[in-house]
N, C-alpha and C positions, 0 to 999 in steps of 0.2 A: 582725624588728623587736624581738622580745623580747631577743635576744642583743645587739642594738645598745643597747637601753635598759640592759641589765645592765652593759655596758662603760662607758656614760656615767655611771651611778651610781658605779661603782667609781672612775672617774677623778676624781670629785668627792670621795667619802667617804674614800678612802685617803689622799690628800694632806691632806685636811682634818684627819684625826686625827693625822697626822704634825705638822701645824702646831699643833694644840691641845697636843700634847706639848711643843713648844717654848715655847708661852705658859705652860702649866702649870709648866714647869721654872723659870720666872723670876718668876711672880706673887708668890711668897712666899719665894723662895730666898735672900734676903739674911738670913733668919733661919737660923742654922746652930747645931746642937746637936752637940757633939763634932766629928766630921768630916762630919756628915750635914746637907745643906741640907733645909729644910722646903719641899716642893713639892706640886703637884697632879698629878704624873705618874701616880701609882698610879690615881687616878680615871679619867684618860683612857685608860690602857692596859687597864683593866678594861672600860670602855665600848666600846673598840675591838673587843675579843673578843666581848662580849655582842651588839653590834649588827651588826658586819660578819661575824662568824663566825670560826672558828679560823684558816682559811687567810688571809683578807684582813686580819683583825686583826693577825696576826703579820707580814704583809707591811707593813702601815702602820707597825708598830713598828720593823721592819727598815729601812724607808725613813728614819724619824726618826734612827735610829742612824747610818746611812750619811751622811746630810746633816751630822750633827755631826762625824763622824770626818774628813770631807773638809775641815773647817775652819770651817763656819758656826757662829756662837755660839748654838747652840740648847740646849745642856746647861745645867744649873743654874749660876747666877752668870755667865751669858752666856759659858760656856766652849765650846770646840770644838777639833777637831784630833786628830792621832794620839797626842798626849801623854796623852789620856784613857785610853789603854790601861793606863797605870801608875797611874791614879788609884784610890784605895781605894774610890771609889763606882762604879767601872765595872761591878761585879757587878749593881748595881741596874739599870743601863741594859740589860745583857744579859737580866736577868730579865723586863723588860717584854715581850719577845718571847714568852717562855714564859707569862707572865700572860695575854696576849691569846689565845694559842693554846689553853691549857687551859680558860680561862673560856668561850671560844666553843665548844669541843668538848663540854663538859659540857651546855651549853644545847642544842646541836644533837642530842645523843644522847638527850635527855629527850623522851619522847613528849608529856608534859603540860607546857606552859610556864606553870606556876603561879609566883606570886611567890616561894614558898619555893625553887623551882628556881634562880631568879636569885640569891637570897641565898646559897645554897650555892655556886654557881659563882663568884660574886664574892669570897666569903671564901676559897675555895680559891686563887683568883688572888692575893689579898692575902698568904696564907701563903707561896706560892711566891716572891713579891717579897721578903719578909723573910728567908726561909731562904737563898735564893741570894745576895741582896745583902749581908746581914750576915756570912755566912760568908766571902764573897769579901773583904769589907772587913777582916775579921780577918786572913786569910792575907796580904793585900796589905800590911798594916801590919807584919807580922812578917817579911816577905820583901823587899819592894821599896820600901816607903815608910818614912819616919821616924815611928815610933810615939811617942805621948806617953809620958812617964815613968810607969812602973808599969802600962802597958797590958796588959790581960788579955782573955780571951774574954768573961768576964762584963761587963767594961766596955763592950765592943763592943755587947752586947745592951742594956746599961743606956742607952746613947745612943739606942736605938731606942724607948724608952718614950714620949717626947713625940710623935715622929712617928706612933707606933702609935695613940695616942688619936685624933689627927687622922684617920688613915687608916681607923680603924673607922667614924668618922662618914661619911667620903666614900664608903666602900664600901657602906654602907647606902643612901646617896644614889644611888650608881651602880645598885644593884639596883632601887630605886624607879623611876628614870628609864628604865633599860633595859626593865623590865617594861612600863611604860606606852607606850613608843614602838616596842617591838620589832616589833609587827605592822605598823606604818606603814612602817618601814624595809624590812622583809623582803617585804612584799606586792608590791613592784615587781621582785622577783627571781624568775625561773622556778624551780620546785621542784627540778629536777635540778641547777641551779646553786647553789641554797641548800645542798643536801646535799653538794656538792663543796667548799664553803667550809671 
């Protein structure tokens, strides 16, 4: 019965977080700074890892990426399809898988689930998002995409200042929400399955 409950919960939560990523990608994405849409995807990728665990969180993000790559318009600005591979922002999409996995793993490995644990895990996830996404964007612009005139590595990071301010706020919010409902979400999952996430 426990295993059945676990599978039922997974079948609900994993697609739910994939769907939330699609919603978060387009709630605010018509605001674009430089080449970077302003979205809420960082929030949901962090929450996926914190609440579902490393394995299932990464799976939810992988499902979201797959749905978009096959053509459904779930990426920012309602984009989708294989052409996303050559988009300068594709690195951010890849990073969401790592964000969820690492955020979840840090929380899983912590013996004490204090609020500070969630803050550290969520902000490490945020850092991964920016390091992977921004560096990919820079290299994409200088290799496969048409870069703006005078484009430099510093300019790529300058574009991230406005999104970063927003993402610091949503990362704190993610830590607060995850800490408060972590026990409620996880108590329905058997201990040995929680550890395997």
